[in-house]
C-alpha positions, -999 to +999 in steps of 0.1 A: -569-039+005-607-029+000-634-052-011-670-044-020-699-065-035-721-050-062-750-061-084-747-053-121-778-031-129-768-023-166-794-040-187-768-056-210-744-065-182-706-058-187-705-062-224-684-041-247-693-006-239-699-008-202-667-030-199-647-005-218-661+024-196-652+004-164-618-008-176-608+027-188-618+043-155-599+016-135-569+021-157-564+056-143-555+042-109-522+028-098-538+001-075-545-034-086-582-038-092-598-072-095-632-085-102-642-117-084-671-135-103-680-172-102-648-183-087-626-164-112-604-135-107-606-109-136-583-080-142-606-049-140-583-029-162-588-053-191-617-048-215-613-083-230-611-101-197-642-084-184-661-092-215-649-128-216-662-132-180-699-128-194-711-108-164-748-103-171-775-080-156-783-090-121-749-107-115-732-102-082-695-093-084-669-084-057-644-058-065-611-057-048-588-027-049-553-030-035-528-002-035-520+034-027-551+049-043-575+020-035-600+042-018-604+065-047-606+035-072-633+019-051-654+052-049-651+056-088-661+019-093-691+023-070-701+055-088-699+037-122-716+004-112-744+020-091-750+045-120-755+016-143-722+022-163-739+046-186 
C-alpha cells in the first residue's frame, strides 16, 4: 500500500468538475484508492463521495492506493492534484 499527503491547490477545491476529473482518472486503475480527510475514508473513484466530503482549497488530504497498479495510480493522482486538477 502507498500513502501520500497532498494539499488541494484548485481554487474551488474538489467540487463537481475537479472531483469528476479525479474520480474518472482513478477509475482506470484496479487498485483501491481512498482519500483520508478529516477522519473520513472516501472512495476516490466516486464523484459523489468526493463532492460530499466538501474538500476545499488549501485542504490537506492523504491518498492511499492499494493493489497491483498502486504505483501508477499514485503517480497519476500526484500529477492531477499537483497540476490543480484542471
